TORFITI-441027 format. One line per 5 residues: number of its first residue (from 1); their letters; for each residue x, y, z of N, C-alpha, C, O, CB. Coordinates in steps of 0.05 Angstrom, whole numbers, plus 5000, padded with zeros to 4 digits. Glycine has a CB too. Layout:
N
NUM) a) X,Y,Z,X,Y,Z,X,Y,Z,X,Y,Z,X,Y,Z; ...
END
This chain:
203
1) xxxxx) 2921,2018,6268,2932,1992,6273,2916,1976,6283,2900,1985,6299,2952,1992,6288; 2916,1948,6277,2896,1921,6283,2901,1921,6314,2922,1927,6324,2906,1887,6265; 2877,1913,6329,2876,1901,6360,2900,1874,6359,2907,1865,6381,2837,1887,6370; 2912,1863,6335,2937,1837,6345,2961,1848,6343,2979,1837,6356,2941,1808,6326; 2967,1875,6325,2983,1884,6321,2995,1905,6354,3016,1909,6367,2975,1895,6295
6) xxxxx) 2969,1912,6356,2968,1932,6386,2980,1908,6413,2998,1910,6430,2924,1944,6396; 2964,1889,6407,2970,1871,6428,3005,1868,6429,3021,1876,6446,2954,1842,6422; 3010,1854,6404,3038,1850,6399,3062,1878,6412,3078,1877,6430,3038,1846,6364; 3059,1889,6403,3071,1918,6408,3074,1928,6450,3095,1936,6460,3042,1942,6388; 3045,1924,6466,3044,1924,6483,3063,1898,6503,3075,1902,6524,3022,1927,6481
11) xxxxx) 3060,1871,6487,3066,1853,6492,3105,1856,6495,3116,1849,6515,3050,1836,6472; 3115,1864,6479,3138,1874,6469,3151,1895,6491,3174,1893,6500,3131,1888,6442; 3134,1917,6498,3139,1934,6512,3141,1930,6544,3156,1944,6559,3124,1950,6503; 3123,1908,6554,3118,1895,6572,3142,1883,6580,3150,1885,6604,3099,1880,6568; 3160,1867,6555,3181,1849,6563,3208,1865,6575,3224,1863,6594,3187,1830,6538
16) xxxxx) 3206,1890,6543,3222,1900,6559,3229,1923,6586,3249,1934,6593,3231,1904,6544; 3202,1922,6597,3198,1940,6628,3209,1915,6645,3227,1919,6662,3158,1952,6640; 3203,1897,6642,3214,1866,6661,3244,1873,6662,3257,1880,6682,3209,1827,6642; 3256,1871,6632,3283,1862,6631,3297,1887,6645,3314,1880,6662,3292,1856,6600; 3292,1923,6640,3303,1946,6655,3292,1938,6676,3289,1961,6685,3298,1974,6648
21) xxxxx) 3284,1927,6691,3281,1923,6728,3294,1902,6732,3302,1900,6755,3250,1919,6744; 3300,1878,6714,3316,1857,6723,3342,1869,6727,3353,1866,6749,3316,1834,6705; 3357,1886,6702,3386,1901,6714,3384,1916,6722,3405,1929,6717,3405,1910,6703; 3366,1932,6741,3371,1950,6758,3364,1937,6786,3373,1948,6806,3357,1976,6751; 3354,1922,6788,3351,1908,6814,3386,1884,6813,3399,1876,6833,3312,1886,6812
26) xxxxx) 3388,1881,6800,3424,1874,6792,3443,1886,6801,3463,1878,6811,3433,1876,6766; 3435,1910,6797,3457,1933,6799,3452,1947,6831,3468,1963,6842,3452,1958,6772; 3427,1937,6841,3423,1954,6862,3433,1936,6892,3444,1944,6913,3389,1964,6860; 3425,1906,6882,3417,1892,6902,3447,1881,6921,3468,1885,6910,3398,1868,6888; 3447,1871,6945,3478,1873,6952,3493,1851,6946,3480,1830,6949,3484,1877,6981
31) xxxxx) 3515,1848,6938,3527,1826,6928,3527,1799,6945,3534,1803,6968,3552,1833,6924; 3523,1777,6941,3526,1754,6942,3558,1743,6949,3575,1740,6933,3515,1746,6917; 3560,1738,6974,3587,1723,6981,3597,1703,6952,3581,1688,6942,3579,1701,7011; 3625,1705,6942,3630,1687,6927,3641,1667,6945,3652,1670,6967,3646,1695,6905; 3634,1640,6930,3637,1621,6937,3664,1605,6935,3671,1603,6912,3621,1613,6927
36) xxxxx) 3680,1594,6951,3705,1587,6938,3712,1558,6949,3706,1554,6973,3729,1608,6944; 3724,1538,6933,3730,1518,6937,3761,1513,6951,3780,1529,6948,3723,1508,6914; 3763,1489,6966,3788,1489,6974,3812,1497,6956,3831,1509,6967,3791,1466,6983; 3813,1493,6936,3834,1499,6918,3836,1528,6916,3856,1535,6904,3831,1486,6892; 3823,1544,6923,3829,1582,6926,3831,1584,6949,3823,1606,6957,3805,1605,6917
41) xxxxx) 3841,1565,6970,3847,1576,6997,3872,1581,7002,3886,1561,7002,3839,1561,7017; 3885,1607,7008,3909,1619,7011,3926,1592,7025,3922,1583,7048,3906,1649,7031; 3940,1584,7011,3969,1570,7030,3990,1582,7044,3998,1604,7036,3987,1556,7014; 4001,1571,7065,4017,1588,7080,4045,1582,7070,4051,1561,7059,4014,1583,7112; 4059,1600,7073,4089,1596,7060,4109,1580,7080,4111,1587,7104,4103,1627,7052
46) xxxxx) 4124,1558,7069,4144,1552,7094,4162,1572,7098,4171,1571,7121,4160,1529,7091; 4173,1595,7079,4190,1609,7081,4180,1636,7080,4170,1645,7059,4208,1602,7064; 4182,1653,7106,4164,1670,7106,4185,1703,7093,4182,1727,7097,4149,1668,7141; 4202,1689,7080,4218,1717,7066,4227,1706,7047,4237,1684,7046,4240,1733,7080; 4224,1727,7026,4234,1723,7001,4260,1724,6994,4277,1737,7006,4223,1738,6986
51) xxxxx) 4265,1709,6972,4292,1701,6961,4316,1729,6957,4340,1729,6961,4286,1684,6929; 4299,1752,6946,4313,1774,6953,4325,1787,6979,4340,1806,6979,4301,1788,6944; 4318,1774,7003,4322,1785,7033,4346,1759,7038,4355,1762,7061,4288,1785,7058; 4356,1740,7028,4372,1729,7029,4398,1728,7027,4403,1731,7003,4366,1722,7024; 4417,1726,7038,4444,1724,7040,4469,1703,7029,4487,1707,7012,4443,1724,7062
56) xxxxx) 4462,1680,7046,4471,1663,7051,4453,1639,7061,4440,1643,7081,4486,1671,7064; 4451,1613,7045,4445,1588,7041,4458,1574,7054,4479,1586,7047,4446,1581,7020; 4465,1558,7068,4471,1531,7080,4458,1505,7084,4441,1499,7100,4474,1535,7100; 4472,1487,7064,4455,1456,7062,4473,1441,7075,4496,1440,7068,4449,1440,7029; 4467,1429,7093,4480,1411,7116,4466,1377,7106,4444,1368,7111,4467,1425,7155
61) xxxxx) 4480,1368,7095,4477,1340,7088,4495,1311,7097,4510,1315,7116,4478,1343,7061; 4496,1292,7090,4513,1275,7101,4542,1273,7097,4560,1262,7111,4506,1256,7097; 4541,1290,7067,4581,1295,7067,4590,1328,7079,4611,1338,7071,4597,1293,7024; 4577,1337,7091,4584,1365,7100,4569,1385,7097,4545,1380,7098,4604,1374,7091; 4578,1411,7093,4551,1433,7085,4565,1443,7066,4590,1445,7065,4538,1458,7106
66) xxxxx) 4545,1452,7048,4555,1468,7025,4540,1495,7029,4516,1500,7036,4548,1453,6994; 4562,1513,7024,4553,1543,7034,4550,1561,7006,4565,1559,6986,4579,1558,7057; 4531,1576,7008,4515,1592,6984,4522,1618,6989,4525,1615,7013,4482,1590,6983; 4527,1644,6985,4526,1665,6979,4527,1687,6954,4531,1682,6930,4538,1666,6991; 4522,1709,6965,4515,1729,6937,4553,1737,6941,4571,1733,6958,4481,1768,6942
71) xxxxx) 4550,1750,6912,4588,1762,6903,4575,1785,6905,4551,1786,6910,4609,1756,6866; 4592,1811,6903,4597,1831,6904,4562,1849,6888,4545,1866,6895,4628,1832,6891; 4569,1831,6864,4536,1838,6854,4506,1830,6846,4488,1833,6828,4538,1844,6840; 4515,1814,6881,4480,1803,6887,4479,1779,6870,4456,1770,6870,4451,1827,6876; 4497,1764,6854,4493,1739,6845,4505,1717,6862,4525,1718,6875,4502,1738,6819
76) xxxxx) 4489,1696,6859,4492,1672,6879,4518,1656,6865,4522,1652,6841,4462,1652,6882; 4538,1646,6893,4546,1629,6883,4569,1615,6897,4582,1629,6912,4551,1637,6861; 4575,1589,6896,4582,1563,6919,4602,1574,6929,4622,1572,6915,4591,1532,6910; 4604,1588,6954,4632,1593,6965,4649,1569,6970,4674,1571,6969,4630,1608,6992; 4636,1542,6977,4654,1522,6979,4630,1503,6995,4606,1506,6999,4685,1531,6995
81) xxxxx) 4654,1477,7005,4639,1453,7014,4657,1441,7027,4677,1430,7017,4626,1435,6994; 4647,1444,7065,4657,1438,7085,4650,1400,7094,4631,1390,7105,4646,1462,7105; 4673,1389,7085,4666,1360,7079,4666,1350,7118,4682,1359,7135,4697,1340,7052; 4646,1333,7121,4644,1314,7144,4668,1301,7150,4684,1294,7133,4626,1294,7140; 4672,1297,7177,4690,1280,7181,4691,1249,7175,4671,1236,7181,4692,1285,7204
86) xxxxx) 4715,1236,7163,4739,1244,7155,4733,1259,7135,4718,1257,7116,4757,1224,7150; 4755,1282,7145,4754,1301,7117,4758,1290,7090,4777,1274,7088,4774,1323,7118; 4745,1296,7070,4748,1295,7050,4765,1316,7031,4772,1335,7045,4727,1290,7046; 4772,1319,7008,4778,1346,6990,4756,1364,6984,4738,1360,6968,4789,1340,6963; 4761,1390,7006,4732,1408,6996,4737,1422,6967,4758,1427,6956,4725,1435,7021
91) xxxxx) 4715,1428,6960,4713,1437,6935,4733,1470,6944,4739,1479,6967,4675,1439,6922; 4738,1481,6918,4753,1508,6920,4729,1523,6923,4706,1516,6915,4773,1519,6892; 4739,1556,6945,4729,1571,6947,4729,1587,6924,4749,1591,6911,4735,1577,6965; 4706,1598,6919,4703,1623,6904,4683,1652,6904,4659,1655,6908,4698,1612,6884; 4700,1667,6898,4691,1694,6908,4672,1715,6877,4660,1737,6877,4726,1710,6922
96) xxxxx) 4676,1701,6861,4662,1705,6830,4646,1691,6820,4655,1672,6807,4676,1705,6811; 4617,1695,6824,4598,1681,6811,4602,1674,6779,4614,1691,6765,4575,1696,6816; 4595,1656,6769,4590,1642,6744,4561,1646,6742,4543,1640,6758,4598,1611,6742; 4562,1660,6716,4538,1674,6704,4514,1645,6704,4491,1645,6712,4547,1689,6667; 4528,1623,6693,4506,1601,6684,4497,1591,6710,4473,1585,6710,4518,1575,6665
101) xxxxx) 4511,1586,6735,4508,1575,6755,4495,1594,6776,4478,1585,6792,4530,1564,6760; 4504,1619,6776,4485,1638,6796,4454,1629,6788,4438,1616,6802,4490,1678,6789; 4453,1640,6762,4419,1640,6752,4405,1609,6762,4383,1607,6772,4414,1644,6710; 4427,1584,6757,4419,1566,6770,4404,1564,6789,4379,1561,6790,4433,1559,6775; 4425,1567,6810,4423,1572,6838,4404,1593,6847,4400,1595,6871,4448,1578,6847
106) xxxxx) 4395,1606,6833,4372,1637,6837,4354,1620,6828,4335,1624,6844,4374,1670,6816; 4349,1607,6817,4323,1599,6799,4315,1570,6826,4291,1565,6829,4334,1586,6753; 4327,1560,6837,4322,1534,6852,4314,1551,6883,4294,1545,6898,4355,1509,6853; 4331,1570,6888,4328,1588,6915,4299,1598,6914,4284,1596,6933,4350,1616,6917; 4292,1608,6889,4269,1626,6886,4249,1610,6889,4231,1616,6905,4267,1643,6861
111) xxxxx) 4247,1586,6873,4226,1554,6876,4218,1549,6903,4195,1545,6911,4242,1523,6866; 4242,1549,6918,4237,1543,6950,4229,1561,6961,4210,1552,6975,4258,1535,6966; 4232,1589,6966,4226,1610,6972,4196,1605,6970,4184,1607,6991,4240,1631,6958; 4179,1598,6943,4159,1599,6947,4139,1570,6951,4116,1568,6944,4154,1615,6930; 4156,1550,6963,4145,1533,6972,4122,1538,6992,4121,1555,7009,4162,1522,6978
116) xxxxx) 4099,1514,6985,4069,1512,6999,4068,1495,7027,4071,1471,7025,4047,1496,6978; 4066,1505,7048,4063,1473,7056,4036,1457,7055,4015,1469,7055,4070,1471,7085; 4035,1436,7054,4015,1417,7046,3997,1409,7062,3973,1410,7056,4023,1397,7038; 4005,1401,7085,3994,1390,7104,4011,1399,7135,4036,1402,7134,3992,1360,7095; 3996,1403,7162,4010,1417,7188,4004,1382,7201,3982,1371,7198,3989,1453,7208
121) xxxxx) 4029,1367,7217,4018,1341,7227,4029,1351,7255,4048,1366,7260,4029,1310,7211; 4008,1334,7274,4010,1342,7297,4051,1332,7312,4066,1312,7309,3978,1325,7314; 4054,1359,7327,4087,1344,7334,4082,1340,7363,4073,1352,7382,4121,1367,7330; 4095,1308,7357,4088,1288,7374,4119,1277,7372,4131,1271,7351,4061,1269,7365; 4127,1278,7395,4160,1275,7396,4162,1243,7384,4180,1236,7369,4175,1279,7434
126) xxxxx) 4140,1228,7393,4146,1190,7391,4146,1191,7360,4156,1171,7349,4116,1163,7407; 4135,1210,7341,4135,1197,7317,4153,1211,7298,4147,1212,7274,4107,1194,7306; 4175,1224,7308,4194,1243,7296,4215,1215,7277,4221,1214,7253,4215,1265,7327; 4219,1196,7297,4231,1176,7280,4217,1156,7252,4229,1146,7232,4238,1159,7301; 4189,1158,7260,4174,1153,7240,4180,1169,7202,4185,1163,7179,4148,1159,7254
131) xxxxx) 4174,1195,7221,4173,1216,7197,4208,1221,7188,4215,1242,7176,4155,1249,7211; 4226,1199,7195,4254,1217,7192,4267,1245,7204,4286,1258,7195,4255,1223,7166; 4255,1249,7221,4257,1267,7235,4274,1270,7260,4275,1292,7270,4237,1270,7239; 4283,1255,7268,4301,1251,7301,4323,1262,7294,4332,1282,7305,4310,1217,7314; 4334,1251,7274,4362,1256,7260,4355,1266,7230,4350,1247,7215,4382,1227,7259
136) xxxxx) 4355,1280,7223,4344,1297,7199,4375,1288,7180,4398,1289,7190,4336,1338,7207; 4368,1282,7155,4392,1276,7141,4402,1307,7123,4425,1313,7115,4384,1248,7120; 4379,1322,7122,4385,1347,7106,4374,1375,7134,4355,1375,7149,4362,1346,7070; 4391,1390,7131,4379,1417,7144,4394,1431,7133,4417,1427,7125,4378,1423,7175; 4368,1465,7130,4369,1481,7110,4368,1506,7126,4346,1513,7134,4349,1475,7088
141) xxxxx) 4392,1520,7132,4394,1548,7140,4388,1566,7124,4402,1564,7103,4415,1555,7149; 4373,1583,7124,4372,1615,7111,4384,1641,7125,4370,1649,7143,4341,1624,7109; 4407,1656,7122,4413,1678,7124,4403,1697,7112,4399,1694,7088,4430,1679,7121; 4394,1726,7127,4390,1754,7111,4410,1767,7118,4427,1755,7131,4366,1772,7115; 4414,1791,7112,4437,1805,7123,4444,1813,7149,4432,1816,7170,4438,1826,7113
146) xxxxx) 4472,1813,7139,4486,1813,7179,4486,1788,7184,4493,1786,7208,4465,1829,7208; 4481,1764,7173,4480,1733,7181,4456,1730,7197,4456,1714,7216,4505,1721,7198; 4440,1742,7194,4414,1752,7207,4395,1721,7203,4390,1716,7180,4399,1784,7189; 4386,1702,7225,4376,1683,7220,4348,1682,7206,4329,1688,7220,4377,1674,7241; 4341,1675,7175,4314,1680,7171,4295,1653,7175,4273,1652,7187,4312,1692,7143
151) xxxxx) 4307,1634,7162,4290,1606,7168,4302,1583,7172,4325,1588,7163,4272,1599,7148; 4302,1557,7180,4312,1535,7191,4302,1511,7185,4284,1506,7201,4312,1537,7215; 4306,1488,7163,4280,1474,7156,4299,1451,7161,4320,1449,7148,4261,1478,7124; 4290,1433,7182,4293,1412,7181,4281,1381,7163,4258,1370,7165,4291,1416,7202; 4297,1374,7150,4285,1352,7124,4284,1317,7131,4304,1304,7133,4309,1356,7092
156) xxxxx) 4266,1311,7133,4262,1279,7136,4253,1271,7103,4252,1280,7081,4234,1271,7163; 4248,1248,7117,4237,1221,7092,4208,1228,7074,4190,1244,7079,4227,1185,7112; 4213,1213,7055,4189,1217,7037,4163,1210,7053,4163,1192,7070,4191,1200,7011; 4141,1224,7047,4115,1210,7051,4111,1187,7042,4129,1181,7027,4096,1223,7043; 4090,1166,7045,4084,1140,7029,4075,1150,7007,4077,1132,6992,4064,1119,7042
161) xxxxx) 4059,1181,6987,4051,1188,6967,4078,1187,6951,4075,1186,6927,4038,1213,6971; 4108,1185,6964,4126,1196,6951,4126,1214,6935,4144,1214,6917,4135,1184,6944; 4109,1231,6936,4112,1266,6923,4115,1278,6942,4125,1298,6932,4088,1283,6907; 4113,1284,6972,4110,1294,6986,4139,1288,7007,4152,1267,7007,4085,1289,6991; 4145,1315,7025,4170,1302,7042,4160,1312,7064,4149,1334,7063,4202,1310,7036
166) xxxxx) 4163,1294,7093,4169,1316,7115,4188,1331,7121,4211,1326,7115,4167,1310,7133; 4178,1356,7137,4196,1369,7147,4190,1386,7171,4167,1388,7179,4205,1382,7128; 4213,1401,7184,4207,1406,7215,4218,1427,7215,4240,1427,7205,4217,1389,7238; 4205,1456,7227,4221,1475,7231,4222,1477,7259,4199,1479,7269,4214,1498,7219; 4237,1476,7274,4252,1475,7291,4249,1497,7315,4252,1493,7340,4273,1474,7278
171) xxxxx) 4243,1520,7302,4242,1552,7317,4213,1547,7323,4213,1550,7348,4249,1586,7296; 4179,1539,7314,4161,1529,7332,4159,1499,7332,4136,1490,7331,4137,1540,7329; 4177,1484,7332,4167,1449,7331,4144,1437,7307,4138,1413,7307,4149,1442,7363; 4135,1452,7291,4112,1450,7272,4127,1419,7255,4151,1418,7252,4107,1485,7250; 4116,1404,7247,4122,1384,7222,4101,1389,7204,4078,1395,7208,4122,1351,7228
176) xxxxx) 4114,1387,7187,4091,1397,7163,4100,1369,7132,4116,1351,7131,4101,1445,7150; 4081,1379,7111,4099,1366,7084,4094,1378,7068,4071,1387,7065,4096,1341,7073; 4114,1382,7052,4113,1407,7028,4124,1376,6998,4130,1352,7002,4150,1446,7037; 4123,1390,6975,4130,1383,6958,4155,1376,6945,4170,1392,6935,4122,1392,6951; 4158,1350,6947,4190,1343,6950,4209,1342,6930,4232,1333,6933,4193,1320,6959
181) xxxxx) 4198,1352,6908,4217,1368,6886,4230,1387,6897,4254,1390,6893,4203,1381,6863; 4216,1402,6913,4231,1430,6926,4260,1415,6939,4283,1418,6932,4207,1450,6955; 4251,1403,6955,4283,1389,6968,4300,1388,6949,4318,1403,6944,4283,1357,6979; 4291,1364,6938,4310,1353,6908,4322,1373,6898,4347,1372,6895,4294,1341,6881; 4310,1395,6892,4328,1411,6877,4340,1425,6892,4355,1440,6880,4320,1426,6860
186) xxxxx) 4340,1426,6910,4365,1438,6938,4389,1428,6933,4411,1437,6926,4359,1427,6972; 4374,1397,6941,4405,1370,6940,4421,1378,6922,4444,1385,6926,4399,1333,6929; 4406,1379,6891,4422,1373,6863,4435,1396,6867,4456,1395,6854,4406,1370,6832; 4433,1417,6879,4457,1440,6876,4480,1427,6890,4500,1428,6876,4451,1472,6890; 4484,1416,6911,4499,1406,6928,4523,1381,6910,4546,1375,6914,4478,1394,6951
191) xxxxx) 4501,1373,6889,4526,1347,6875,4517,1322,6883,4527,1301,6874,4560,1347,6888; 4497,1324,6900,4494,1296,6923,4469,1283,6904,4453,1297,6892,4481,1307,6966; 4468,1253,6903,4450,1239,6896,4420,1244,6909,4417,1244,6934,4460,1216,6899; 4397,1248,6891,4367,1250,6913,4364,1236,6924,4374,1215,6917,4342,1251,6908; 4349,1238,6950,4348,1216,6972,4322,1206,6963,4305,1220,6952,4350,1226,7005
196) xxxxx) 4318,1181,6968,4299,1170,6959,4281,1147,6989,4262,1132,6985,4313,1156,6931; 4295,1152,7015,4278,1140,7030,4248,1153,7034,4241,1177,7030,4291,1138,7054; 4232,1132,7041,4200,1139,7049,4191,1118,7063,4194,1094,7059,4179,1142,7024; 4178,1128,7081,4162,1117,7107,4140,1106,7102,4123,1123,7095,4155,1136,7126; 4131,1084,7103,4111,1062,7093,4090,1060,7112,4069,1049,7104,4123,1034,7090
201) xxx) 4093,1068,7137,4079,1073,7159,4063,1092,7166,4040,1087,7173,4090,1073,7173; 4073,1119,7165,4066,1138,7167,4042,1159,7147,4050,1161,7124,4086,1143,7170; 4023,1171,7152,4013,1182,7146,3995,1207,7154,3983,1219,7136,4012,1170,7140
END
């Protein structure tokens, strides 16, 4: 074997040794923490209970209360609407779910159960009017088995970006923002027109 060939052979062997050492080092060294940006940070849910645990949902709005219940098979139905005074003609009560309507209601409720909190704002009573929460136009009441209260959400105005909505959880007094489409989905179930009010001064 010539000297040049021998040097080349030893060079390749040296490279192999270095590569093997690097592999071993990567395998045994402590793992470095993985960096996460803000988008990876877990976001708190608005409602702590999954839709599967809900038995009754009541939506209180300008025209009264719309009540949703499950039928004997667990499918959602509109139990009825109680009109606010002066009394209007109430929707007929139903106790057997229409499959298409039940699927639509379940889809909206499942989406609402997954609502994530965007921002948490100072619970300043002086700012409730600006948020539209001094006299909320809509209130969402969620009950579990045996009419046990699970969550109450007071709904305020649109935020200036018109994509978010101010809400309050009266049980702990927190003022939050969530995606507005979640609220519009609930309102649509009542047959009411979407609310488009917005606060131009509050951020």
